[in-house]
C-alpha positions, 0 to 999 in steps of 0.5 A: 022198298025197306030203308036200311036201319039207322041204328048201330049194329053190333056186327057193323064193320064200320061201327067197329072201325069208328069204335077203334075195335078194328084197325084202319088206315085213317087219313082224316078225322073230325068230331063226327066223320072218319076217312080211311083207305079202302082195303081193296082200292079201285084207284091210286086214291080210294078212301071211304068217308064215314059218319061216326053215327050209324046210318044205313044209307045216304038217303037215311043220313040226308033225312036224319042229319043233313048237316052231317051229310054236308060234313061227310062231303066236306071231308071227302073234298079235303081228302081229295085235295090232300091226297090227289089233285082235287079232282075226284069222284065221290060215290055213294052206293045205296042198296045191295043191287047198287053195290053196297056191301056194308050197310053203314053209309059211306062215300068212296073218294076215287082219285089219282088217275084218269077216270073213265065212265062205263055205265053198267 
């Protein structure tokens, strides 16, 4: 299976948000990570946590910069505690069949309601 690209794409939606070229409802930011509300929320709290560097998926990020991946997880935890009760689901989709539609790694913080489980 071919890995997602780790180089910035000029048409990458999240690279444009990170650069400030597209608006986003930013809820948390660090030097290397930004978190913003999803435009199509699936729960009362639905925030995307994105490294500012372009990496195609979570496996690419983990191999390239595990410290940055740890920071992404830390920001997700901060967001969940700030916006909800600290109980949350943190989801990475890797590849189109898994539901990834923007090929810049991002985790979904889902919280603010009782979360069920229904495997696909």
